[in-house]
N, C-alpha and C positions, 0 to 999 in steps of 0.2 A: 635464542632466548633474549629478551629485552634486558639490557643492563645500562647503568649510568655511563659506563665507558663507551658503549655503542652510541648512545645519544650524543655524548660529547664529541665523538669522532665525526658524527654526521652534521654537526652544527655549521661548519663553513659551507657545506653543500646546501643546507636548509636556507641559510642567509642569501646565497646566490640565487636559489630558486625563488625566494620571496622578491628579491630585487628584479629579476627578469619578469616575473608575473606583474609586478606593479608598473613596470615600464610599459608592458603591453596594455594593461588595463587603463593606465592613464592616457595613452594615445587614443584609445577607443572612446573613453568617457569624454575627453576634451573635445573630440570631433562631434560627438553627440550633442553636448551642451553648447558648443559653438554654433551648431545649426539652429538651436532655439534662439541663441543670443543674436545672431546676425539678422535673422528674419524679424525678430522683435524690434531691433534698432531700425530696420527698414520700414516697419509699420508704425514707428513713433512711440513705441512702448519704452518707458523708463526702466532700465535694468538696475536694480539695487545691488545685487551680488552675483558674481560668477565664481562658483566654488568647485574645486577638485577635492573631493573628500568631504566628510561630515565631522561635526564636533568643533572643538576649539581650533582656532587658526594657528598655524605654525608661522607662516609669513604671507605677506600680500602687499598690494599697493592699490591706490585709488586713481583711476584715470580721469581725464579732464571733463568727462561727462558725468562723473560721480559714481561710476560702477566700481565696487570693491572686488578686485581679483584676488583670490585667496587659495592657499593650500591648507588643508586641515588634517588633523591627526588620524582620522579613520578613512583611509584612501580607497574604500570599496564603493566608489561611485562619485556622484557629483550632482550639482543642481544650479539652475539659474533662477534667481528670485526677483520678481518684479516688485515695483514700488507698492502695489496694492495686494500682494500675496500675504496670506496669514502664516504660511510656513514654507519649508523647503520643498514640499510636495506640490507647490503651486495651487494650494486651495485658496480660492478668492476670499477676501475679507471685506464685506460690505461696510463694516464698522470703520475700517481704515479709510475706505473711500469717502465716507461721510466727513471725516476729520480733515480731509485735504482741501487745499485752496483750489481755486478754479484752474490755475496754471498747472498744478500738480495733477489734477484730474485729467488733463489733456494727455498725460503720459501713462494713465492707468490702463492696465490690460483689460479690465472689465468693461471699459468704455469703448473699446475698439469694435469694429464691425465683426460680425460672426465669421466671415471668411478670413479676416485677419487673425483672429484668435485661433481658428483651425489651422491656418498656415504656420503660425508660430509653433504650435504643438506638434504638427506633423514634421516640422523641419528637422527635429532631432533624429528620428528613425531614418528619414530620407538621407541625412548627412552620413549616417552609418552605412547605408546601402551604397552611396556614392564612394565612400572610402573603400569599401570592399571591392567594388568594381575597379576603382583606380589602382589599388594595390595589386589585385590579380592581374590586371592588364599590364602594369609596369613590370611585374615579375615575369610574365610571359614574354614581354618584349626584350627584357634585359637578359634573362637566363634561358629563354627558349622553352619548348614544351617537350616533356618526356612522356611517351605513351607506348603501350604494348599493343601490337596488332591484335584485333579481336578475332583471331583465328584459333579454332579449337585444336588443342594437341591431344592430350589423353582424355578419354571418357571412361570414368570408373563404373564398372558393372554394378547393376542394382541400384544406382543412384538416380535421381529424377531425370537428369539429362539423357542418360542411356535409355531409361524406360520410355521417355517421350520420343526417342528416335534420332537425337542429335548424334552426329558422327565426327570423328577426327577429320580435320581439314575444312569443316564448315566455318564460314565467316558470319559472325553474329552482327547483323546490321541494325536491329531495333529490338527494344523490349518494352511492351505496353505503350507504344507511341514515342518513347524516348529514342532519339537517334544515338547509336553507339559509335563513338569515335576511337575507343581504345578498350582493352580488356579490363582496365580499371573501372570503366563505366559498368561493365557486366558485374564485377565484384561488388560495386557500391549498390546497385539496384537490387541484386539478388540478396545481398546481406541484410537489407532492411525489409525484405518482403517474405520472410519465412512463413510458410503455410498459405501464401496467397498464390492463386493461379496466375501465371504471367504468360503473355503471348510473345514468343520469340520469332523475330523475322530473321531468316537465315539465307545466305547465298551459298549454294552448293554447286561449284563449277559452273556458275552462270545461271543456275536454276533458282528461282525465288521460292522458298518454302516457308511454312509457318508451323510452329509447334507450341503446344500449351505445356508449360513446365511449372510444377509447384515445388518451390524450394523446400527442402527438408530442414526442420528447425533443430538446431543443436545448441546446447548451453556451453559457453566457453568462458575461460578465465581471462581477465585482462591483466595488464602488467602492474596494476595499482591495487590489487587485492579485491577486486570486485568481479562480478560475473555478468554476462550479457547473452542474449539469444541471437543467433545468427543464422541466416538462411544459406544453405549450401545445395548445389545441384550436381557436384561431382565432375567438374571439368578443370583442365589446366590449359594455359596458353601454349601455342606451338613454339613460341620463342619469347624471351624476356629481354632481347637485345635492345629494344627501344627505350628501356629505362636507363641504359648506360650512357647514351649520347642524346643530348637535347637537340631538337629540331628548331631552327630559327623560324620565327613568324614575323610578319609585318605588323604595322600599327593597327590596321583594321581587324586583322585576324586575332591579334592580342586582345583587342577590345571586345570582340565577339565572344571569345573564350572567357574573358573576365565577367561579362554579363551572364553567360551561361553558368559559370561556377557559382556566382552569387545567387542566382535563381535556384540552382540545384540545392545549395545549402538551406535556403528558406523552405523549399518543398520538403526536404528530409527532416527539418526541424518540426514542421507541421505534422508529418507522418509519425515522427517519434513521439510527440505529445499524444497524438491519437492512439498510438499503440500502448502507451502507458495507461491512458484512461480506460481503454478496453481490455487491459491486462494481457495484451499480447507480449509486452515486455514488462519486466519487473521494475517497480518504481525505485527499488534500492540502487539501481544503476545511476540514478541522477546524482550529480555532484555539485558542490559549491566552490568557494574560493580555493580550498586546499587542493581539490582535484584539478582545477584549472591551473594552479601553480605547478603541480606535478607534470601535467601535460606540457605546459610551457617550457619547463626545464628539459623535458625529453626532446621536444621539438627543436629547442635551441642547440642541442648537441649536433644536430644535422647541418647547422650553418644558417646563414642569413636568408637563403631562399625559402626553406620550410618555415622559418620564423615569420617571415613576411606573409606567407600564405596563412599561417595561423592567425595573425592579426586580422587579415581579411575575413577569415572564417568567424572569429569572435565578433567582429564588427557587424557582419550580416546577421548573426544570431541575436545580438543585443538589439539591433534595430527592429527585428521581428518581434522579439519578446516584449519590447516596449509598446508594441501595437496591440497586445492582448487587451480585451475589453474589461480590464480591471480598473476601477475608478482612480486609484492612486498612480497608475501608469498613464503614459500618453494616450494609449488606446481608450482608456476610460474617459479621459477628457473629450476625446473625439466623439465618443458615444453621447456624452452630455450635449455636445454641440449639434449632433445629428437630431437629437430629440428636440432641442431648441429650434432647429430649423423647421421641423415638422409642426410643432405646437405654436410657432411664432412668438414664443416667450421662453425665458430660461426656466429650468426646473426650480422648484421651491428650494429655499436655502436649507430647510430641514431635510429634504430628500437628498440633496447633494451631500450634506454632512453624514447622513446614514450610509450613503454610497462610499464615501471616503473611509469611514470606520470599517466597513466590510472589506474594502480593498486593503487597508493596512493590516487587518487581521489575516487575510489570505496570504499576503506577502510575507508577514512575520512567520506564519506557520510553515510556509514553503522554505524560508531561510533556515528555520530550526531543523526541519527534516533533512535538507541537503547537507547541512553542516554536521548533523549526527552521522549521516552516511559517510562523509569525509573522515570523521574521527574514527569510525569503525574500520575503514580501509587502512588508515595509518596504523591503528592498533594491530590489525591482522598482519600488516607488513612488518612491523617491528617484532612481533612475537612469533611469526611463522605459523 
C-alpha cells in the first residue's frame, strides 16, 4: 500500500533516476541540435540561440559569433533558433525578415537555397543516427560481442515451432530475409511479430530447410506496471554460454554490427508504430519521460556497456521520430521543402501556419497521452 513513508524512502532513488535520465537525454538532444547548428553555420545561417531545455535560462554564454548557448529549466528537449525564426519550433517569420538589414538578411535561414534549408533540417536526425552507429561500434570494439548460438534446444509440444516441424539441433539461419547471427535475433524478431507468418530458414545437419511459423500472441506484464503483447514460438537455445563471455571483434566488424543494430532499431520502431495504429499492440504501452527514466535507471544497474547501448538506442529512435511528417518536427519541414521543390515556390504562409498548428496539437495530445500512461504505471507500482 502507498504510504508517505514509502515515498520518502524512495526519494534518493527517484533523484538518482532523474539524474541518470537527464544525462542520457542531454547527450542525445545536444548531438541532435548540434547537427542542425553545425550545418547551419556551414551554410551561412546566423544562429541566434542554441538551447538545451525550454523555458527560462539557468545559465549560458554568448560566443564570438553572437550565438547564445543556454541551459533552461525544462530539460526535456532543446532547439536551435535562427535569426529569422518566429519561435523555438523554427517556424519562419516573414515579418522578422522584412525588418532586417541587408547584411542580416544574408544570414537568414529563409533566404538560403532549398537544398541548404533541407540539409540543415535533416542534419539533426542524421546526427542522431551517426551517434547511434558510433556508440554501438565503439561498444562492440571495446567490450566485444555477446551472442547465443542460434541452435534450437528444446521445442515445446503444441507450440508454433513444433507444429511447423522445427526440431532440436536445427540452426536458424534466417527469418523473413533477416540474417540470424544469434538466438537473440530470433527472440527479437519473433517477439514483435506475434500473429504474423514468418519464413524460417534452417540448417539441419547441412540440409537447408524452410518453415512457415506464426508466433503465438501472449500478453505479458513488464517490470514497470504495464502490459505488452509478445510473439512466442516455443523454443529455447541449446546453450547460453555465449552470453557469459564476449567475443572480440575488429574495427570493421564492430562498425558493421553498429550499422546493423541502428538499422534494426529503426525498423522495429516503424513496425511498433504500425502495430499500435492497426491495434496489434495496445497504445497504453507507450511511455514518456517517466518510463524512459525508469528504463534508464534499470539499464544503468547493469554497468557502462548496457547504458551506452541504451544511449545509442534512444538516439536512433529520436532521430527517426523527428523524421515523422508532422509539421512541427523535422520531417514536417522536409515535407514542406519537398512540396516547394515540386511547385517551384514555397507554400503559402497561411497553409504553413495551419500545418504548424495541427502539428503542435498532435504533439501535445501525444505528450498528454504518454504522460498519463506513465502516471498510471507509477500509481500501479506504488499501490500494487
